[in-house]
PyMOL Python script that loads the backbone (N, CA, C, O; Angstrom):
from pymol import cmd

cmd.read_pdbstr("""\
ATOM      1  N   MET A   1      26.651  -4.313   6.561  1.00  0.00           N
ATOM      2  CA  MET A   1      26.710  -5.701   6.363  1.00  0.00           C
ATOM      3  C   MET A   1      25.261  -6.190   7.091  1.00  0.00           C
ATOM      4  O   MET A   1      24.328  -6.833   6.610  1.00  0.00           O
ATOM      5  N   LEU A   2      25.452  -5.619   8.461  1.00  0.00           N
ATOM      6  CA  LEU A   2      24.524  -6.129   9.232  1.00  0.00           C
ATOM      7  C   LEU A   2      22.919  -5.732   8.626  1.00  0.00           C
ATOM      8  O   LEU A   2      21.885  -6.391   8.739  1.00  0.00           O
ATOM      9  N   ALA A   3      23.107  -4.623   8.061  1.00  0.00           N
ATOM     10  CA  ALA A   3      21.321  -4.528   7.513  1.00  0.00           C
ATOM     11  C   ALA A   3      21.210  -5.536   6.599  1.00  0.00           C
ATOM     12  O   ALA A   3      20.279  -6.337   6.681  1.00  0.00           O
ATOM     13  N   VAL A   4      22.254  -5.623   5.510  1.00  0.00           N
ATOM     14  CA  VAL A   4      21.788  -6.727   4.406  1.00  0.00           C
ATOM     15  C   VAL A   4      21.284  -8.079   5.351  1.00  0.00           C
ATOM     16  O   VAL A   4      20.132  -8.514   5.320  1.00  0.00           O
ATOM     17  N   ILE A   5      22.355  -8.629   6.168  1.00  0.00           N
ATOM     18  CA  ILE A   5      21.964  -9.835   6.825  1.00  0.00           C
ATOM     19  C   ILE A   5      20.453  -9.637   7.387  1.00  0.00           C
ATOM     20  O   ILE A   5      19.576 -10.372   6.935  1.00  0.00           O
ATOM     21  N   GLY A   6      20.235  -8.973   8.052  1.00  0.00           N
ATOM     22  CA  GLY A   6      18.887  -8.525   8.674  1.00  0.00           C
ATOM     23  C   GLY A   6      17.651  -8.338   7.663  1.00  0.00           C
ATOM     24  O   GLY A   6      16.491  -8.468   8.055  1.00  0.00           O
ATOM     25  N   GLY A   7      17.980  -8.023   6.339  1.00  0.00           N
ATOM     26  CA  GLY A   7      17.354  -7.847   5.800  1.00  0.00           C
ATOM     27  C   GLY A   7      17.006  -9.243   4.828  1.00  0.00           C
ATOM     28  O   GLY A   7      15.829  -9.435   4.524  1.00  0.00           O
ATOM     29  N   VAL A   8      17.883 -10.037   4.436  1.00  0.00           N
ATOM     30  CA  VAL A   8      17.638 -11.437   4.122  1.00  0.00           C
ATOM     31  C   VAL A   8      16.941 -12.092   5.219  1.00  0.00           C
ATOM     32  O   VAL A   8      15.925 -12.775   5.092  1.00  0.00           O
ATOM     33  N   ILE A   9      17.418 -11.895   6.065  1.00  0.00           N
ATOM     34  CA  ILE A   9      16.386 -12.808   7.371  1.00  0.00           C
ATOM     35  C   ILE A   9      15.171 -12.727   7.418  1.00  0.00           C
ATOM     36  O   ILE A   9      14.486 -13.749   7.431  1.00  0.00           O
ATOM     37  N   SER A  10      14.487 -11.168   7.463  1.00  0.00           N
ATOM     38  CA  SER A  10      13.421 -10.811   7.399  1.00  0.00           C
ATOM     39  C   SER A  10      12.607 -11.213   6.108  1.00  0.00           C
ATOM     40  O   SER A  10      11.399 -11.432   6.204  1.00  0.00           O
ATOM     41  N   PHE A  11      13.223 -11.306   4.977  1.00  0.00           N
ATOM     42  CA  PHE A  11      12.841 -11.467   3.584  1.00  0.00           C
ATOM     43  C   PHE A  11      12.407 -13.227   3.731  1.00  0.00           C
ATOM     44  O   PHE A  11      11.332 -13.679   3.337  1.00  0.00           O
ATOM     45  N   ILE A  12      13.380 -13.957   4.306  1.00  0.00           N
ATOM     46  CA  ILE A  12      13.155 -15.354   4.516  1.00  0.00           C
ATOM     47  C   ILE A  12      11.873 -15.717   5.372  1.00  0.00           C
ATOM     48  O   ILE A  12      10.990 -16.519   5.069  1.00  0.00           O
ATOM     49  N   ILE A  13      11.976 -14.944   6.507  1.00  0.00           N
ATOM     50  CA  ILE A  13      10.611 -14.937   7.466  1.00  0.00           C
ATOM     51  C   ILE A  13       9.440 -14.590   6.859  1.00  0.00           C
ATOM     52  O   ILE A  13       8.469 -15.306   7.106  1.00  0.00           O
ATOM     53  N   GLY A  14       9.282 -13.555   6.039  1.00  0.00           N
ATOM     54  CA  GLY A  14       8.283 -12.845   5.419  1.00  0.00           C
ATOM     55  C   GLY A  14       7.658 -14.375   4.478  1.00  0.00           C
ATOM     56  O   GLY A  14       6.654 -15.029   4.759  1.00  0.00           O
ATOM     57  N   ILE A  15       8.639 -14.616   3.325  1.00  0.00           N
ATOM     58  CA  ILE A  15       8.244 -15.670   2.716  1.00  0.00           C
ATOM     59  C   ILE A  15       7.689 -17.033   3.285  1.00  0.00           C
ATOM     60  O   ILE A  15       6.894 -17.729   2.654  1.00  0.00           O
ATOM     61  N   LEU A  16       8.204 -17.368   4.599  1.00  0.00           N
ATOM     62  CA  LEU A  16       7.572 -18.710   5.270  1.00  0.00           C
ATOM     63  C   LEU A  16       6.181 -18.057   5.811  1.00  0.00           C
ATOM     64  O   LEU A  16       5.129 -18.662   5.603  1.00  0.00           O
ATOM     65  N   LEU A  17       6.187 -16.910   6.455  1.00  0.00           N
ATOM     66  CA  LEU A  17       4.657 -16.694   6.740  1.00  0.00           C
ATOM     67  C   LEU A  17       3.900 -16.862   5.715  1.00  0.00           C
ATOM     68  O   LEU A  17       3.015 -17.715   5.782  1.00  0.00           O
ATOM     69  N   LEU A  18       4.081 -16.060   4.490  1.00  0.00           N
ATOM     70  CA  LEU A  18       3.253 -15.991   3.231  1.00  0.00           C
ATOM     71  C   LEU A  18       2.755 -17.790   2.697  1.00  0.00           C
ATOM     72  O   LEU A  18       1.625 -18.278   2.679  1.00  0.00           O
ATOM     73  N   PHE A  19       3.876 -18.328   2.376  1.00  0.00           N
ATOM     74  CA  PHE A  19       3.671 -19.605   1.862  1.00  0.00           C
ATOM     75  C   PHE A  19       4.075 -20.709   2.614  1.00  0.00           C
ATOM     76  O   PHE A  19       4.156 -21.745   1.954  1.00  0.00           O
ATOM     77  N   GLY A  20       4.415 -20.816   4.072  1.00  0.00           N
ATOM     78  CA  GLY A  20       4.955 -21.938   4.672  1.00  0.00           C
ATOM     79  C   GLY A  20       4.548 -23.271   4.613  1.00  0.00           C
ATOM     80  O   GLY A  20       5.266 -24.271   4.596  1.00  0.00           O
ATOM     81  N   GLY A  21       3.244 -23.188   4.582  1.00  0.00           N
ATOM     82  CA  GLY A  21       2.364 -24.552   4.153  1.00  0.00           C
ATOM     83  C   GLY A  21       2.475 -25.422   3.044  1.00  0.00           C
ATOM     84  O   GLY A  21       2.224 -26.611   2.849  1.00  0.00           O
ATOM     85  N   LYS A  22       3.026 -24.277   2.226  1.00  0.00           N
ATOM     86  CA  LYS A  22       3.012 -24.518   0.630  1.00  0.00           C
ATOM     87  C   LYS A  22       4.761 -25.041   0.266  1.00  0.00           C
ATOM     88  O   LYS A  22       5.169 -25.794  -0.618  1.00  0.00           O
ATOM     89  N   ILE A  23       5.372 -24.436   1.135  1.00  0.00           N
ATOM     90  CA  ILE A  23       6.952 -24.518   0.868  1.00  0.00           C
ATOM     91  C   ILE A  23       7.596 -26.034   1.925  1.00  0.00           C
ATOM     92  O   ILE A  23       8.342 -26.926   1.520  1.00  0.00           O
ATOM     93  N   ILE A  24       7.142 -25.920   2.979  1.00  0.00           N
ATOM     94  CA  ILE A  24       7.480 -27.068   3.790  1.00  0.00           C
ATOM     95  C   ILE A  24       6.344 -27.835   4.436  1.00  0.00           C
ATOM     96  O   ILE A  24       5.784 -27.482   5.474  1.00  0.00           O
ATOM     97  N   CYS A  25       6.121 -28.672   3.888  1.00  0.00           N
ATOM     98  CA  CYS A  25       4.929 -29.763   4.138  1.00  0.00           C
ATOM     99  C   CYS A  25       4.860 -29.900   5.789  1.00  0.00           C
ATOM    100  O   CYS A  25       5.833 -30.352   6.393  1.00  0.00           O
ATOM    101  N   GLY A  26       3.823 -29.542   6.391  1.00  0.00           N
ATOM    102  CA  GLY A  26       3.449 -29.903   7.915  1.00  0.00           C
ATOM    103  C   GLY A  26       3.402 -28.807   8.505  1.00  0.00           C
ATOM    104  O   GLY A  26       2.783 -28.728   9.566  1.00  0.00           O
ATOM    105  N   LEU A  27       4.224 -27.401   7.805  1.00  0.00           N
ATOM    106  CA  LEU A  27       4.277 -26.241   8.532  1.00  0.00           C
ATOM    107  C   LEU A  27       2.913 -25.409   8.352  1.00  0.00           C
ATOM    108  O   LEU A  27       2.417 -24.956   7.321  1.00  0.00           O
ATOM    109  N   PRO A  28       2.455 -25.353   9.714  1.00  0.00           N
ATOM    110  CA  PRO A  28       1.001 -24.644   9.999  1.00  0.00           C
ATOM    111  C   PRO A  28       0.766 -23.317   9.683  1.00  0.00           C
ATOM    112  O   PRO A  28      -0.221 -22.764  10.169  1.00  0.00           O
ATOM    113  N   LEU A  29       1.845 -22.458   8.624  1.00  0.00           N
ATOM    114  CA  LEU A  29       1.722 -21.157   8.505  1.00  0.00           C
ATOM    115  C   LEU A  29       1.243 -21.107   7.258  1.00  0.00           C
ATOM    116  O   LEU A  29       1.795 -21.898   6.494  1.00  0.00           O
ATOM    117  N   TYR A  30       0.293 -20.355   6.736  1.00  0.00           N
ATOM    118  CA  TYR A  30      -0.055 -19.772   5.408  1.00  0.00           C
ATOM    119  C   TYR A  30      -0.802 -18.570   5.461  1.00  0.00           C
ATOM    120  O   TYR A  30      -1.942 -18.520   5.923  1.00  0.00           O
ATOM    121  N   MET A  31      -0.188 -17.606   5.003  1.00  0.00           N
ATOM    122  CA  MET A  31      -0.845 -16.391   5.206  1.00  0.00           C
ATOM    123  C   MET A  31      -1.491 -15.431   4.070  1.00  0.00           C
ATOM    124  O   MET A  31      -2.051 -14.346   4.227  1.00  0.00           O
ATOM    125  N   TRP A  32      -1.224 -16.222   2.777  1.00  0.00           N
ATOM    126  CA  TRP A  32      -1.189 -15.894   1.415  1.00  0.00           C
ATOM    127  C   TRP A  32      -2.805 -15.245   1.430  1.00  0.00           C
ATOM    128  O   TRP A  32      -2.836 -14.093   0.999  1.00  0.00           O
ATOM    129  N   ASP A  33      -3.987 -15.739   1.807  1.00  0.00           N
ATOM    130  CA  ASP A  33      -5.353 -15.210   1.926  1.00  0.00           C
ATOM    131  C   ASP A  33      -5.260 -14.266   2.491  1.00  0.00           C
ATOM    132  O   ASP A  33      -5.503 -13.275   1.802  1.00  0.00           O
ATOM    133  N   ASP A  34      -4.830 -13.944   4.186  1.00  0.00           N
ATOM    134  CA  ASP A  34      -4.879 -12.926   4.837  1.00  0.00           C
ATOM    135  C   ASP A  34      -4.399 -11.518   4.089  1.00  0.00           C
ATOM    136  O   ASP A  34      -4.879 -10.387   4.154  1.00  0.00           O
ATOM    137  N   PHE A  35      -3.234 -12.053   3.337  1.00  0.00           N
ATOM    138  CA  PHE A  35      -2.442 -11.038   2.552  1.00  0.00           C
ATOM    139  C   PHE A  35      -3.398 -10.479   1.572  1.00  0.00           C
ATOM    140  O   PHE A  35      -3.620  -9.279   1.416  1.00  0.00           O
ATOM    141  N   LEU A  36      -3.881 -11.346   0.999  1.00  0.00           N
ATOM    142  CA  LEU A  36      -4.862 -11.012  -0.060  1.00  0.00           C
ATOM    143  C   LEU A  36      -6.056  -9.897   0.314  1.00  0.00           C
ATOM    144  O   LEU A  36      -6.271  -8.820  -0.241  1.00  0.00           O
ATOM    145  N   VAL A  37      -6.617 -10.388   1.208  1.00  0.00           N
ATOM    146  CA  VAL A  37      -7.675  -9.309   1.960  1.00  0.00           C
ATOM    147  C   VAL A  37      -7.312  -8.133   2.545  1.00  0.00           C
ATOM    148  O   VAL A  37      -8.108  -7.212   2.730  1.00  0.00           O
ATOM    149  N   CYS A  38      -6.127  -8.107   2.857  1.00  0.00           N
ATOM    150  CA  CYS A  38      -5.443  -6.934   3.496  1.00  0.00           C
ATOM    151  C   CYS A  38      -5.098  -6.163   2.107  1.00  0.00           C
ATOM    152  O   CYS A  38      -5.433  -4.979   2.109  1.00  0.00           O
ATOM    153  N   LEU A  39      -4.656  -6.510   1.256  1.00  0.00           N
ATOM    154  CA  LEU A  39      -4.223  -5.893  -0.101  1.00  0.00           C
ATOM    155  C   LEU A  39      -5.635  -5.153  -0.846  1.00  0.00           C
ATOM    156  O   LEU A  39      -5.862  -4.034  -1.307  1.00  0.00           O
ATOM    157  N   LYS A  40      -6.333  -6.265  -0.707  1.00  0.00           N
ATOM    158  CA  LYS A  40      -7.899  -5.354  -1.328  1.00  0.00           C
ATOM    159  C   LYS A  40      -8.279  -4.225  -0.582  1.00  0.00           C
ATOM    160  O   LYS A  40      -8.634  -3.107  -0.956  1.00  0.00           O
ATOM    161  N   GLY A  41      -8.136  -4.740   0.609  1.00  0.00           N
ATOM    162  CA  GLY A  41      -9.082  -3.420   1.437  1.00  0.00           C
ATOM    163  C   GLY A  41      -7.651  -2.030   1.385  1.00  0.00           C
ATOM    164  O   GLY A  41      -7.961  -0.839   1.358  1.00  0.00           O
ATOM    165  N   THR A  42      -6.357  -2.437   1.381  1.00  0.00           N
ATOM    166  CA  THR A  42      -5.732  -1.230   1.118  1.00  0.00           C
ATOM    167  C   THR A  42      -5.909  -0.523  -0.181  1.00  0.00           C
ATOM    168  O   THR A  42      -5.889   0.706  -0.249  1.00  0.00           O
ATOM    169  N   ILE A  43      -6.067  -1.231  -1.123  1.00  0.00           N
ATOM    170  CA  ILE A  43      -6.213  -0.586  -2.775  1.00  0.00           C
ATOM    171  C   ILE A  43      -7.288   0.209  -2.477  1.00  0.00           C
ATOM    172  O   ILE A  43      -7.096   1.405  -2.700  1.00  0.00           O
ATOM    173  N   SER A  44      -8.553  -0.147  -1.961  1.00  0.00           N
ATOM    174  CA  SER A  44      -9.633   0.357  -2.024  1.00  0.00           C
ATOM    175  C   SER A  44      -9.818   1.592  -1.265  1.00  0.00           C
ATOM    176  O   SER A  44     -10.688   2.447  -1.427  1.00  0.00           O
ATOM    177  N   ILE A  45      -8.745   1.552  -0.301  1.00  0.00           N
ATOM    178  CA  ILE A  45      -8.763   3.036   0.602  1.00  0.00           C
ATOM    179  C   ILE A  45      -8.085   3.910  -0.183  1.00  0.00           C
ATOM    180  O   ILE A  45      -8.500   5.048  -0.403  1.00  0.00           O
ATOM    181  N   GLY A  46      -6.726   3.320  -0.774  1.00  0.00           N
ATOM    182  CA  GLY A  46      -5.777   4.132  -1.384  1.00  0.00           C
ATOM    183  C   GLY A  46      -6.820   5.026  -2.464  1.00  0.00           C
ATOM    184  O   GLY A  46      -6.901   6.254  -2.452  1.00  0.00           O
ATOM    185  N   PHE A  47      -7.530   4.185  -3.320  1.00  0.00           N
ATOM    186  CA  PHE A  47      -8.596   4.951  -4.284  1.00  0.00           C
ATOM    187  C   PHE A  47      -9.529   6.216  -3.869  1.00  0.00           C
ATOM    188  O   PHE A  47      -9.814   7.255  -4.465  1.00  0.00           O
ATOM    189  N   VAL A  48      -9.853   5.740  -2.709  1.00  0.00           N
ATOM    190  CA  VAL A  48     -11.007   6.628  -1.964  1.00  0.00           C
ATOM    191  C   VAL A  48     -10.119   7.869  -1.360  1.00  0.00           C
ATOM    192  O   VAL A  48     -10.658   8.976  -1.363  1.00  0.00           O
ATOM    193  N   LEU A  49      -8.908   7.757  -0.889  1.00  0.00           N
ATOM    194  CA  LEU A  49      -7.980   8.827  -0.776  1.00  0.00           C
ATOM    195  C   LEU A  49      -7.537   9.713  -1.499  1.00  0.00           C
ATOM    196  O   LEU A  49      -7.486  10.923  -1.276  1.00  0.00           O
ATOM    197  N   GLY A  50      -7.113   8.981  -2.629  1.00  0.00           N
ATOM    198  CA  GLY A  50      -6.452   9.870  -3.493  1.00  0.00           C
ATOM    199  C   GLY A  50      -7.573  10.342  -4.317  1.00  0.00           C
ATOM    200  O   GLY A  50      -7.254  11.335  -4.972  1.00  0.00           O
ATOM    201  N   GLY A  51      -8.897   9.916  -4.514  1.00  0.00           N
ATOM    202  CA  GLY A  51      -9.969  10.836  -5.003  1.00  0.00           C
ATOM    203  C   GLY A  51     -10.354  11.781  -4.271  1.00  0.00           C
ATOM    204  O   GLY A  51     -10.750  12.857  -4.720  1.00  0.00           O
ATOM    205  N   ILE A  52     -10.285  11.497  -3.072  1.00  0.00           N
ATOM    206  CA  ILE A  52     -10.233  12.806  -1.974  1.00  0.00           C
ATOM    207  C   ILE A  52      -9.372  14.058  -2.015  1.00  0.00           C
ATOM    208  O   ILE A  52      -9.660  15.218  -1.720  1.00  0.00           O
ATOM    209  N   ILE A  53      -8.187  13.496  -2.481  1.00  0.00           N
ATOM    210  CA  ILE A  53      -7.175  14.255  -2.747  1.00  0.00           C
ATOM    211  C   ILE A  53      -7.310  15.241  -4.162  1.00  0.00           C
ATOM    212  O   ILE A  53      -7.034  16.406  -4.445  1.00  0.00           O
ATOM    213  N   ALA A  54      -7.774  14.311  -4.717  1.00  0.00           N
ATOM    214  CA  ALA A  54      -7.666  15.111  -6.331  1.00  0.00           C
ATOM    215  C   ALA A  54      -8.855  15.928  -6.426  1.00  0.00           C
ATOM    216  O   ALA A  54      -8.900  16.748  -7.343  1.00  0.00           O
ATOM    217  N   ILE A  55      -9.989  15.816  -5.485  1.00  0.00           N
ATOM    218  CA  ILE A  55     -10.965  16.417  -5.607  1.00  0.00           C
ATOM    219  C   ILE A  55     -10.492  18.001  -4.806  1.00  0.00           C
ATOM    220  O   ILE A  55     -10.897  19.102  -5.179  1.00  0.00           O
ATOM    221  N   GLY A  56      -9.687  17.787  -3.812  1.00  0.00           N
ATOM    222  CA  GLY A  56      -9.286  19.050  -3.009  1.00  0.00           C
ATOM    223  C   GLY A  56      -8.102  19.921  -3.817  1.00  0.00           C
ATOM    224  O   GLY A  56      -7.857  21.124  -3.725  1.00  0.00           O
ATOM    225  N   ALA A  57      -7.462  18.909  -4.631  1.00  0.00           N
ATOM    226  CA  ALA A  57      -6.349  19.518  -5.587  1.00  0.00           C
ATOM    227  C   ALA A  57      -7.198  20.530  -6.675  1.00  0.00           C
ATOM    228  O   ALA A  57      -6.689  21.596  -7.021  1.00  0.00           O
ATOM    229  N   GLY A  58      -8.568  20.091  -7.195  1.00  0.00           N
ATOM    230  CA  GLY A  58      -8.934  20.359  -8.490  1.00  0.00           C
ATOM    231  C   GLY A  58      -9.860  21.664  -8.178  1.00  0.00           C
ATOM    232  O   GLY A  58     -10.181  22.443  -9.076  1.00  0.00           O
ATOM    233  N   ILE A  59     -10.340  21.864  -6.540  1.00  0.00           N
ATOM    234  CA  ILE A  59     -10.979  22.695  -6.063  1.00  0.00           C
ATOM    235  C   ILE A  59     -10.388  24.269  -6.203  1.00  0.00           C
ATOM    236  O   ILE A  59     -10.814  25.340  -6.633  1.00  0.00           O
ATOM    237  N   SER A  60      -8.803  23.625  -5.405  1.00  0.00           N
ATOM    238  CA  SER A  60      -7.694  24.639  -5.173  1.00  0.00           C
ATOM    239  C   SER A  60      -7.573  25.420  -6.364  1.00  0.00           C
ATOM    240  O   SER A  60      -7.583  26.651  -6.405  1.00  0.00           O
ATOM    241  N   SER A  61      -7.419  24.366  -7.668  1.00  0.00           N
ATOM    242  CA  SER A  61      -6.926  25.413  -8.708  1.00  0.00           C
ATOM    243  C   SER A  61      -7.756  26.048  -9.428  1.00  0.00           C
ATOM    244  O   SER A  61      -7.588  27.028 -10.154  1.00  0.00           O
ATOM    245  N   LEU A  62      -8.962  25.245  -9.118  1.00  0.00           N
ATOM    246  CA  LEU A  62     -10.426  26.387  -9.724  1.00  0.00           C
ATOM    247  C   LEU A  62     -10.274  27.718  -8.713  1.00  0.00           C
ATOM    248  O   LEU A  62     -10.359  28.746  -9.386  1.00  0.00           O
ATOM    249  N   LYS A  63     -10.083  27.976  -7.350  1.00  0.00           N
ATOM    250  CA  LYS A  63      -9.874  28.762  -6.842  1.00  0.00           C
ATOM    251  C   LYS A  63      -8.797  29.942  -7.274  1.00  0.00           C
ATOM    252  O   LYS A  63      -9.047  31.138  -7.425  1.00  0.00           O
ATOM    253  N   ASP A  64      -7.574  29.289  -7.425  1.00  0.00           N
ATOM    254  CA  ASP A  64      -6.930  29.924  -7.728  1.00  0.00           C
ATOM    255  C   ASP A  64      -7.087  30.890  -9.371  1.00  0.00           C
ATOM    256  O   ASP A  64      -6.945  32.081  -9.650  1.00  0.00           O
ATOM    257  N   LYS A  65      -7.344  30.001  -9.954  1.00  0.00           N
ATOM    258  CA  LYS A  65      -7.813  30.642 -11.366  1.00  0.00           C
ATOM    259  C   LYS A  65      -8.499  31.533 -11.141  1.00  0.00           C
ATOM    260  O   LYS A  65      -8.014  32.655 -11.285  1.00  0.00           O
ATOM    261  N   ALA A  66      -9.784  31.411 -10.734  1.00  0.00           N
ATOM    262  CA  ALA A  66     -10.666  32.693 -10.342  1.00  0.00           C
ATOM    263  C   ALA A  66     -10.112  33.629  -9.721  1.00  0.00           C
ATOM    264  O   ALA A  66     -10.616  34.716 -10.004  1.00  0.00           O
ATOM    265  N   LYS A  67      -9.156  33.686  -8.877  1.00  0.00           N
ATOM    266  CA  LYS A  67      -8.344  34.936  -8.446  1.00  0.00           C
ATOM    267  C   LYS A  67      -7.494  35.279  -9.354  1.00  0.00           C
ATOM    268  O   LYS A  67      -7.175  36.465  -9.266  1.00  0.00           O
ATOM    269  N   SER A  68      -6.930  34.621 -10.317  1.00  0.00           N
ATOM    270  CA  SER A  68      -5.875  35.391 -10.925  1.00  0.00           C
ATOM    271  C   SER A  68      -6.726  35.885 -12.079  1.00  0.00           C
ATOM    272  O   SER A  68      -6.174  36.618 -12.900  1.00  0.00           O
ATOM    273  N   GLU A  69      -7.933  35.588 -12.231  1.00  0.00           N
ATOM    274  CA  GLU A  69      -8.897  36.361 -13.467  1.00  0.00           C
ATOM    275  C   GLU A  69      -9.234  37.741 -12.796  1.00  0.00           C
ATOM    276  O   GLU A  69      -9.041  38.873 -13.241  1.00  0.00           O
ATOM    277  N   GLU A  70      -9.752  37.370 -11.689  1.00  0.00           N
ATOM    278  CA  GLU A  70     -10.142  38.890 -10.877  1.00  0.00           C
ATOM    279  C   GLU A  70      -9.033  39.921 -10.850  1.00  0.00           C
ATOM    280  O   GLU A  70      -9.288  41.096 -11.113  1.00  0.00           O
ATOM    281  N   LYS A  71      -7.768  39.505 -10.529  1.00  0.00           N
ATOM    282  CA  LYS A  71      -6.580  40.737 -10.461  1.00  0.00           C
ATOM    283  C   LYS A  71      -6.400  41.011 -11.994  1.00  0.00           C
ATOM    284  O   LYS A  71      -5.612  41.949 -12.114  1.00  0.00           O
ATOM    285  N   LYS A  72      -6.848  40.530 -13.269  1.00  0.00           N
ATOM    286  CA  LYS A  72      -6.600  41.267 -14.611  1.00  0.00           C
ATOM    287  C   LYS A  72      -7.324  42.306 -14.720  1.00  0.00           C
ATOM    288  O   LYS A  72      -7.250  43.007 -15.728  1.00  0.00           O
TER     289      LYS A  72
END
""", "prot")
cmd.dss("prot")
cmd.show_as("cartoon", "prot")
cmd.util.cbc("prot")
cmd.orient("prot")
């Protein structure tokens, strides 16, 4: 039960940090633009790292295929 209460409090604080100035007039917190910048960076880094992993897996697959054909 304590985890649920902590989760709800964390959710509310997160929403206030992201949209605070839009929800409560006069609240100087508005981090949506910063969140979008961080999200853009995360997505681009994810594509780069995912591509590197895919290339490594493809090379490994080709090596395994070549080894299995040698044994035949």
